[in-house]
Structure formats: structure tokens, C-alpha cells
C-alpha positions as CSV (number, residue, x, y, z in Angstrom):
1,X,0.0,-0.1,0.0
2,X,2.9,2.2,1.2
3,X,4.0,1.9,-2.7
4,X,1.2,2.6,-4.3
5,X,1.0,6.0,-2.6
6,X,3.9,6.6,-3.3
7,X,3.5,5.6,-7.1
8,X,0.5,7.9,-7.3
9,X,2.7,10.8,-5.7
10,X,5.2,10.2,-7.9
11,X,3.0,10.4,-11.1
12,X,1.3,13.6,-10.2
13,X,4.3,15.3,-9.6
14,X,5.8,14.2,-13.0
15,X,2.7,15.2,-14.4
16,X,2.9,18.0,-12.5
17,X,6.7,18.6,-14.0
18,X,5.2,17.6,-17.5
19,X,2.5,20.4,-17.4
20,X,5.3,23.5,-15.8
21,X,7.3,22.1,-19.1
22,X,4.8,22.1,-22.1
23,X,3.5,25.4,-20.6
24,X,7.4,27.3,-20.2
25,X,8.8,25.9,-22.9
26,X,6.4,27.9,-25.3
27,X,6.8,30.7,-23.7
28,X,10.8,30.5,-23.6
29,X,10.7,30.1,-27.6
30,X,8.0,33.4,-27.8
31,X,9.9,35.6,-25.3
32,X,13.3,34.5,-26.9
33,X,11.5,35.4,-30.9
34,X,9.9,38.4,-28.9
35,X,13.7,39.8,-27.9
36,X,15.3,38.6,-31.6
37,X,12.8,40.8,-33.5
38,X,13.2,43.5,-31.1
39,X,16.5,43.9,-30.6
40,X,16.7,43.7,-35.0
41,X,14.4,46.2,-35.0
42,X,15.5,48.6,-32.6
43,X,19.0,48.3,-34.2
44,X,17.0,48.4,-37.8
45,X,15.7,52.1,-36.4
46,X,19.2,53.5,-34.9
47,X,20.7,52.5,-38.0
48,X,18.4,54.6,-40.0
49,X,17.8,57.6,-37.4
50,X,21.7,57.4,-37.6
51,X,21.7,57.9,-41.7
52,X,19.3,60.2,-41.5
53,X,20.5,62.4,-39.1
54,X,24.2,62.0,-40.4
55,X,23.1,63.2,-43.4
56,X,21.1,66.0,-42.2
57,X,24.4,67.5,-40.1
58,X,26.5,66.6,-43.3
59,X,23.8,68.7,-45.4
60,X,23.5,71.3,-43.3
61,X,27.4,71.9,-42.7
62,X,27.2,72.0,-46.9
63,X,24.7,74.7,-46.6
64,X,27.1,76.3,-43.4
65,X,30.2,76.4,-45.7
66,X,28.5,78.2,-48.9
67,X,26.9,81.0,-46.6
68,X,29.8,81.7,-45.1
69,X,31.6,81.6,-48.4
70,X,29.0,83.8,-49.3
71,X,29.8,86.8,-47.1
72,X,33.3,86.0,-47.5
73,X,32.8,86.8,-51.3
74,X,30.4,90.3,-49.9
75,X,33.5,91.5,-47.2
76,X,35.7,91.8,-50.0
77,X,32.9,92.6,-53.1
78,X,34.0,96.5,-52.8
79,X,37.5,96.3,-52.9
80,X,36.9,93.4,-55.6
81,X,34.5,95.1,-57.8
82,X,36.6,98.3,-57.2
83,X,38.7,97.2,-60.3
84,X,41.6,97.8,-59.2
85,X,44.6,95.3,-58.4
86,X,47.2,96.9,-56.6
87,X,49.3,95.1,-53.9
88,X,47.2,97.9,-51.1
89,X,43.8,96.7,-52.2
90,X,44.9,93.3,-52.2
91,X,46.3,93.6,-48.5
92,X,43.5,95.0,-47.6
93,X,41.4,92.3,-48.5
94,X,43.4,89.4,-47.0
95,X,43.6,91.9,-44.3
96,X,39.5,91.1,-44.1
97,X,39.7,87.6,-44.7
98,X,42.3,86.7,-41.8
99,X,39.7,88.6,-39.4
100,X,36.4,86.5,-40.6
101,X,36.8,83.5,-37.8
102,X,33.6,81.4,-37.0
103,X,35.1,79.5,-34.2
104,X,38.4,77.9,-33.0
105,X,38.8,76.1,-36.8
106,X,36.6,77.9,-38.7
107,X,38.7,80.5,-40.8
108,X,39.0,81.1,-44.6
109,X,42.5,80.2,-46.5
110,X,43.6,81.5,-49.8
111,X,46.4,80.5,-52.4
112,X,46.9,81.3,-56.3
113,X,46.0,79.5,-59.1
114,X,49.8,78.1,-59.0
115,X,49.6,76.9,-55.3
116,X,50.8,79.4,-53.5
117,X,49.9,80.0,-50.4
118,X,48.5,83.8,-49.7
119,X,47.2,83.6,-46.6
120,X,46.1,81.1,-43.9
121,X,45.4,82.9,-40.0
122,X,45.7,79.4,-38.5
123,X,49.2,78.2,-40.3
124,X,51.0,81.4,-41.2
125,X,54.2,79.5,-41.6
126,X,52.5,78.4,-45.1
127,X,52.2,81.2,-46.2
128,X,54.7,82.1,-49.4
129,X,55.3,78.2,-49.8
130,X,54.1,76.8,-52.9
131,X,52.0,73.6,-52.3
132,X,51.1,72.0,-55.9
133,X,52.8,68.9,-55.1
134,X,51.5,68.0,-51.9
135,X,49.5,65.1,-51.1
136,X,47.3,63.5,-48.3
137,X,47.9,60.7,-46.3
138,X,45.5,59.4,-48.9
139,X,47.7,60.0,-51.9
140,X,45.7,62.8,-53.1
141,X,46.9,66.0,-54.5
142,X,44.6,68.4,-52.2
143,X,45.5,71.9,-53.8
144,X,45.4,70.4,-57.6
145,X,41.7,69.2,-56.6
146,X,40.9,72.3,-54.9
147,X,42.2,74.4,-57.7
148,X,40.7,72.0,-59.9
149,X,37.0,72.1,-58.1
150,X,37.3,76.5,-58.0
151,X,37.8,76.7,-61.6
152,X,35.0,74.1,-62.5
153,X,33.1,77.0,-61.0
154,X,33.4,76.5,-57.2
155,X,32.0,73.6,-54.5
156,X,33.0,70.7,-52.1
157,X,36.1,68.8,-52.2
158,X,37.1,66.4,-49.1
159,X,40.5,65.5,-48.5
160,X,42.9,65.1,-45.9
161,X,44.4,68.3,-43.0
162,X,45.9,69.1,-40.2
163,X,43.7,70.3,-37.2
164,X,44.4,73.9,-35.7
165,X,43.2,73.1,-32.5
166,X,44.7,69.4,-32.4
167,X,47.9,68.7,-30.1
168,X,49.1,66.2,-33.1
169,X,49.5,66.5,-36.6
170,X,48.1,63.9,-37.8
171,X,46.1,64.7,-40.6
172,X,42.1,65.0,-40.6
173,X,39.4,64.2,-43.0
174,X,38.1,67.9,-44.0
175,X,34.8,69.3,-46.2
176,X,36.0,72.7,-48.0
177,X,34.1,75.0,-50.3
178,X,36.2,76.9,-52.9
179,X,35.9,79.5,-55.5
180,X,37.9,81.8,-57.5
181,X,38.2,85.5,-57.7
182,X,38.8,85.4,-61.9
183,X,40.4,88.7,-61.6
184,X,43.0,88.6,-59.1
185,X,43.9,85.1,-59.5
186,X,43.1,83.8,-56.5
187,X,41.1,80.8,-54.9
188,X,39.3,81.2,-51.7
189,X,37.6,78.9,-49.4
190,X,36.8,77.5,-46.4
191,X,36.0,74.5,-44.1
192,X,34.6,72.2,-41.3
193,X,37.3,69.0,-39.7
194,X,34.9,66.0,-40.4
195,X,36.0,64.7,-37.2
196,X,34.1,66.5,-35.1
197,X,30.5,64.9,-37.0
198,X,32.3,61.7,-36.5
199,X,32.8,62.2,-32.7
200,X,29.1,63.2,-32.6
201,X,27.6,60.3,-34.5
202,X,30.0,57.7,-32.3
203,X,28.7,59.1,-29.3
204,X,25.1,58.7,-31.2
205,X,26.2,54.8,-31.9
206,X,27.2,54.7,-28.4
207,X,24.1,55.9,-26.7
208,X,21.3,54.1,-28.8
209,X,23.8,51.0,-28.3
210,X,23.5,51.5,-24.5
211,X,19.4,52.4,-25.5
212,X,19.6,49.0,-27.0
213,X,21.5,47.0,-24.2
214,X,19.4,48.7,-21.4
215,X,15.7,47.1,-23.5
216,X,17.2,43.8,-23.6
217,X,18.2,43.9,-20.0
218,X,14.8,44.8,-19.5
219,X,13.6,42.2,-22.2
220,X,15.6,39.6,-20.6
221,X,14.8,40.6,-17.0
222,X,10.6,40.7,-17.6
223,X,10.8,37.2,-19.3
224,X,12.2,35.6,-16.7
225,X,10.7,37.1,-13.6
226,X,7.4,35.8,-16.5
227,X,8.6,31.9,-16.3
228,X,8.4,32.6,-12.5
229,X,5.3,34.0,-12.3
230,X,4.6,31.0,-14.8
231,X,5.4,28.5,-12.1
232,X,4.2,29.6,-9.5
233,X,1.1,30.6,-10.7
234,X,1.1,26.8,-11.7
235,X,2.0,25.3,-8.5
236,X,-0.7,27.4,-7.4
237,X,-4.0,27.6,-10.0
238,X,-3.1,30.9,-10.8
239,X,-3.0,31.3,-14.4
240,X,-0.4,32.5,-16.0
241,X,-1.3,33.6,-19.2
242,X,-3.0,37.2,-17.5
243,X,0.6,37.8,-15.6
244,X,2.7,37.4,-19.0
245,X,0.1,39.7,-21.1
246,X,0.5,41.9,-18.5
247,X,4.3,42.0,-18.6
248,X,4.4,42.5,-22.3
249,X,1.9,44.9,-22.2
250,X,4.1,47.2,-19.8
251,X,7.4,46.4,-22.3
252,X,5.4,48.2,-25.0
253,X,5.0,50.7,-23.0
254,X,8.0,51.7,-22.2
255,X,9.3,50.9,-25.9
256,X,7.0,53.7,-27.0
257,X,8.3,55.7,-24.3
258,X,12.2,55.0,-24.8
259,X,10.6,56.2,-28.6
260,X,9.2,59.3,-27.8
261,X,12.6,60.1,-25.2
262,X,14.2,59.8,-27.9
263,X,12.7,62.1,-30.5
264,X,12.6,64.8,-27.5
265,X,16.4,64.5,-27.3
266,X,16.8,64.5,-31.7
267,X,14.5,67.2,-31.2
268,X,17.3,69.6,-28.7
269,X,20.4,68.4,-31.0
270,X,18.3,70.1,-33.5
271,X,18.2,73.0,-31.6
272,X,22.0,73.1,-30.1
273,X,22.8,72.9,-34.3
274,X,21.4,76.7,-34.8
275,X,24.5,78.1,-33.0
276,X,26.1,78.0,-37.1
277,X,23.4,79.8,-38.3
278,X,23.5,82.5,-35.3
279,X,27.6,83.1,-36.1
280,X,26.9,83.7,-39.7
281,X,24.2,85.9,-38.3
282,X,27.0,87.9,-36.2
283,X,29.0,87.7,-39.1
284,X,27.1,89.9,-41.2
285,X,26.7,92.2,-38.2
286,X,30.4,92.4,-37.8
287,X,30.6,93.3,-41.6
288,X,28.0,96.3,-41.4
289,X,29.7,97.4,-38.6
290,X,33.5,97.4,-40.2
291,X,31.8,99.0,-43.4
292,X,29.7,101.8,-41.3
293,X,33.2,102.8,-39.5
294,X,34.5,103.0,-43.0
295,X,31.7,104.7,-44.8
296,X,32.1,107.0,-41.6
297,X,35.7,108.7,-42.4
298,X,35.0,108.4,-45.9
299,X,31.3,108.8,-47.3
300,X,29.4,109.7,-44.4
301,X,26.3,110.3,-46.5
302,X,26.2,106.4,-48.1
303,X,24.8,104.3,-45.8
304,X,22.5,102.5,-47.7
305,X,25.3,99.2,-47.8
306,X,25.0,99.0,-43.6
307,X,21.1,99.1,-43.7
308,X,20.8,96.4,-46.2
309,X,23.6,94.6,-44.3
310,X,21.4,94.7,-40.9
311,X,17.9,94.1,-43.0
312,X,19.7,90.6,-44.5
313,X,20.9,90.2,-41.1
314,X,17.4,90.5,-39.3
315,X,15.6,88.6,-41.5
316,X,18.2,85.8,-41.8
317,X,17.3,85.4,-38.0
318,X,13.3,85.7,-38.5
319,X,14.0,82.5,-41.2
320,X,16.3,80.4,-38.5
321,X,13.8,81.2,-35.7
322,X,10.7,80.2,-37.9
323,X,12.6,76.7,-39.0
324,X,13.5,75.6,-35.3
325,X,9.6,75.9,-34.0
326,X,8.8,74.3,-36.8
327,X,11.4,71.2,-36.6
328,X,11.1,71.4,-32.6
329,X,7.1,71.1,-33.0
330,X,6.9,68.3,-35.3
331,X,9.1,66.1,-33.3
332,X,8.0,66.6,-29.7
333,X,4.6,65.7,-28.7
334,X,1.3,67.1,-28.0
335,X,0.5,67.6,-24.3
336,X,-2.5,65.2,-24.4
337,X,-2.9,65.1,-20.4
338,X,-4.2,68.4,-20.7
339,X,-5.4,68.9,-24.0
340,X,-6.9,65.2,-24.9
341,X,-7.5,63.0,-28.0
342,X,-9.5,65.2,-29.6
343,X,-8.0,68.5,-28.4
344,X,-4.4,67.6,-29.6
345,X,-5.8,66.7,-32.5
346,X,-7.6,70.0,-33.2
347,X,-4.1,71.9,-32.0
348,X,-2.1,69.5,-34.7
349,X,-4.5,70.8,-37.8
350,X,-4.6,74.0,-36.6
351,X,-0.9,74.1,-36.6
352,X,0.0,72.7,-39.8
353,X,-3.5,74.9,-41.2
354,X,-2.4,77.4,-44.0
355,X,-3.0,79.6,-47.0
356,X,-0.4,76.9,-49.3
357,X,-2.7,73.4,-47.5
358,X,-6.1,74.1,-45.5
359,X,-6.5,71.3,-43.1
360,X,-10.0,70.5,-41.5
361,X,-10.8,68.6,-38.6
362,X,-14.0,67.0,-38.2
363,X,-15.6,64.6,-34.7
364,X,-18.2,62.1,-34.6
365,X,-19.5,60.9,-32.2
366,X,-19.2,61.1,-28.5
367,X,-15.6,60.5,-27.6
368,X,-14.7,57.9,-24.2
369,X,-11.5,57.8,-23.0
370,X,-8.7,56.0,-24.6
371,X,-5.5,54.4,-22.9
372,X,-2.5,56.9,-23.3
373,X,-0.6,54.7,-25.7
374,X,-3.9,54.3,-27.7
375,X,-3.9,58.6,-28.0
376,X,-0.4,58.5,-28.9
377,X,-0.4,56.3,-31.8
378,X,-3.3,58.1,-33.5
379,X,-1.2,61.4,-32.7
380,X,1.4,60.2,-34.6
381,X,-0.5,58.9,-37.1
382,X,-2.2,62.6,-38.0
383,X,1.1,64.2,-37.4
384,X,3.0,62.3,-39.8
385,X,0.6,62.1,-42.4
386,X,-0.4,65.6,-42.4
387,X,3.6,66.1,-42.9
388,X,4.4,63.9,-45.6
389,X,1.1,65.4,-47.2
390,X,2.7,69.3,-47.1
391,X,6.4,68.0,-48.4
392,X,5.5,65.7,-50.7
393,X,2.4,65.4,-51.9
394,X,1.7,68.8,-52.9
395,X,-1.5,68.8,-51.6
396,X,-3.5,71.8,-50.9
397,X,-6.0,70.8,-48.7
398,X,-6.6,67.9,-45.7
399,X,-9.7,66.8,-44.3
400,X,-8.9,64.3,-41.1
401,X,-12.3,62.9,-39.0
402,X,-12.0,61.4,-35.5
403,X,-15.1,58.3,-35.1
404,X,-16.3,56.5,-32.3
405,X,-18.8,53.5,-33.6
406,X,-18.8,51.8,-29.7
407,X,-16.8,49.1,-30.9
408,X,-13.1,51.2,-32.3
409,X,-11.6,54.9,-32.7
410,X,-11.0,55.3,-36.3
411,X,-8.8,58.0,-38.1
412,X,-9.6,58.9,-41.3
413,X,-7.0,61.3,-43.4
414,X,-7.3,62.2,-47.0
415,X,-5.2,65.0,-48.9
416,X,-5.9,66.1,-52.5
417,X,-2.3,65.5,-53.4
418,X,-1.0,63.5,-56.1
419,X,0.1,60.5,-54.0
420,X,3.2,58.0,-54.3
421,X,3.8,54.5,-54.7
422,X,3.1,52.9,-52.1
423,X,4.9,49.1,-53.6
424,X,7.6,51.3,-54.0
425,X,8.6,53.0,-50.5
426,X,7.9,49.9,-48.4
427,X,10.6,48.1,-50.9
428,X,13.2,50.5,-50.7
429,X,14.9,50.5,-47.0
430,X,15.9,53.7,-47.4
431,X,12.6,55.4,-47.3
432,X,9.0,55.1,-45.5
433,X,10.4,55.1,-42.3
434,X,7.6,57.1,-40.8
435,X,5.0,55.0,-43.1
436,X,6.5,51.7,-40.7
437,X,6.5,53.4,-38.2
438,X,2.3,54.0,-37.8
439,X,2.4,50.9,-38.4
440,X,3.7,49.2,-35.6
441,X,2.5,51.8,-33.4
442,X,-1.1,51.3,-34.4
443,X,0.0,47.6,-34.4
444,X,1.0,47.1,-30.9
445,X,-2.5,48.7,-29.8
446,X,-4.0,45.8,-31.3
447,X,-5.1,48.0,-34.4
448,X,-4.6,48.2,-38.2
449,X,-3.3,51.0,-40.2
450,X,-4.7,51.4,-43.9
451,X,-3.3,53.1,-46.6
452,X,-4.6,54.0,-50.5
453,X,-2.5,56.3,-52.4
454,X,-3.5,57.6,-56.1
455,X,-3.1,60.4,-58.6
456,X,-6.2,62.2,-57.2
457,X,-4.9,61.7,-53.4
458,X,-3.4,59.9,-50.2
459,X,-6.1,58.2,-47.6
460,X,-4.3,56.7,-44.3
461,X,-7.2,55.3,-42.4
462,X,-6.1,54.2,-38.2
463,X,-8.5,51.7,-36.4
464,X,-7.8,50.9,-32.6
465,X,-10.5,48.5,-30.9
466,X,-12.2,50.1,-28.1
467,X,-11.9,46.6,-25.8
């Protein structure tokens, strides 16, 4: 009898272990798959964001170089345009260019068409030297390439050059914009050192890697706790499904919050980049002051040129502030806690509404309180869809409608733009990041995102169930 009781207990223990094993194994496999999926998606998103930031950063630097070169040309325009080519006039022009600095490594350099250095404020020992045959560490003839590009009408050139503020003499990548002053036989240029860009991108990569590591650590921790919770639940006859679902939901919320924090960080990074534009404004104002002082001595009555310079500076400030507000506004989320979903969507429509593109917003049905994540997902769809209509489709009118039919909440956005090929965008990994983000956010809330586009317009329909 004792052996029968022992066999019965052993059978029950084996059965319980089998139940636990067959319950835990699929969970471990599922969590492992989720972890791999999240890791690959996060790595892909980080790579796309890095490429986007790198391209935007380099494009902004190219624009800055062209603006700085234009300012330098304008600063000596009254001398160059006078038709004089005597030594005194050219020395005065060199003095002005030597004084135009924008930061510790921002300066203008000058050499003639034979490769003789005429002016270099950071490396004066180069003045008078002929560097026509100079080759950088990549074996490229730097000076010859700069002169060739200048003679072609001006443009950008990448090469290696010693950075003045570095302690060592090892050349670093540099990107310069050069153009030729034909009457004087000069090549005028300025450039930025790309090691600063590479360092900034390296910091972004490090932060992104830390974010991914932190997310995977949380996934591992939550997975471990989920398994323990399921085992304890089965042993004490507690359903493990609700525990796992709650933990996965918490994980999804954390990922969404991480995305919002990343958008805010990128907005701050773009905000800080406005410094270069302000430096350009500073150079314009300093140039105006220089001209005022010069005119006050020789021709007190001729103040038109400085007045135009200051007017350009004010216009540049206004344009910069408008652009900055627009970029930051597009990145930072609306205050859903204060406005609610309906108020935030109405505010979004008001923000994009203009003479160039009319944006309308309607509400059908009585709105009920949605979870915060669902509200954020719908607001993201609205912002992305209207921004795409404004940037890419040349739309003149956008209609947005929010509807509650007691089963689900639906947001419909339609524009009358020229549309686009959805298949081409989906097949291109470098495009459609915004569309993929919209789809992922809606599907994270158990919703559906539908997208149609033709030559008569584009429609975006996002549906989230109320249960």
C-alpha cells in the first residue's frame, strides 16, 4: 500500500512537471523570438536614424560653408568690384578675410592658381610656400583638387588636413568649399573638420547601443520574471496568461516611452545646431559695423549698404527661428494629458493649417477616454500623415476625421495631393520610415492601419478597438 501511495505521488509530480514544462517551453521560445525581433527592429531603427542624422548634419554643414563663402565674398566685394589689383587693395582684402573667423577651427584660406599660399590665419608658416605637389595621407593632390574644383565654378572637396586645435599633427578629414576670384587669380575657401561630425555620430551610436542594451536587459529580466510567475501560477493554480500579458504590455509601453524620449533628444540636438546660423548672423553684423566705420570716415552720407546688411541679418534671424520652431514642433509630442486626444488633434490641424494647405478636423460620435498609448499612436499617425502631405504630395487640402462607433475608434486622414507608389516605398529600406513607424504604433495597440494612394490623393485610416 505504501508503494502504491508513493507511485501515485510520483505520477502526480511527473504530470505536474510535464504541465509546467510544456507551458514554460513555448513561453521561453516566444519571449526569445520577441527579444530577437525587438533587437533587430531597434538596431534597424537606430541605423536609419543615424543615417538620417548624418545626412542632415552634413547637408547643414554644406549649406553653412556656402553661406560663409558668400559672406566672405561680400566682405571684400567693394574692393574686388572696384577693378583695382594693386598690392595695397589686395593686402586690405587679405586682412579682412584673415579677421573672419567662426569658432576655433573656422577660418578662410587663400592661395593662387599656381598653388602658392597667400593667406592662412591658423598656419601662417604656409604663407609663401608652393604646395602644388602636396599629397595628403590618402595620396590625393589636395591643392590641385581644390584649384580644379574652384576653376569648375566652385564647389565642395573632401581631403585630409591638419586640424589647428589638435595637439598632434596627424591630418583629419576635412570638407571645404572653394571658388575662384578670377580678376585677382585667387582661390578662396573655407572648410569644416569632419572628425567633429564623426565624434558626434559616435556618441549617438554609443547612446543608441546603451538604449538597446538597456531594453534587452529589461526584456531578459521581464522574461525571467514571467517564467517564474508562470511556474508559481501553475503550481498554485493561478493562470499565467494574464501575468505574461501584463508584463508584455508593460514592455510595449516602455518601448513607446523610449521612442518618445529619443524624439525629444533629437529635437534638442537639432535645436543646438542653430548656433552656426547665429554665427553667420554675427559675421553679417560685424561686417556692417566694419562698413559703417569705414563709411563714416570717407563717405558719411552713404549708409545704404550697411543698412541692407543689417536687414539681411534680421531676415536671417526670422527665418532661422521659424525653421527651428517648425522642426522642434514636429518632433515634440503634444500635451495629451492637458488637451485630450480631440484637443491635441485639433491643435495639430491648427498648426499645419495655412494659406498653402488647408487642414480641416471633424469629430463623429461621443469620444471616450482611450489609454495613453493608444492616444499617442493616433496622434503620431495624424502628425506624420499631414507632414507627408505637406512635404511630398503638394496637397492643397487635408481632411481629418475622428469617429467612435462604440466598437472602435477610427481616424481618417485624406489629402488631395498627387500621391505616391506605396510598393516602391515599402521595398526601399531607406524610405518610408515614418509609414513603418505609424504601422508599428497602431499594431502595438491591436489596431489596423490602412494606406491607399493614387494621383487623386492619399488616404490613411487608423482603427483601434475599444476593448
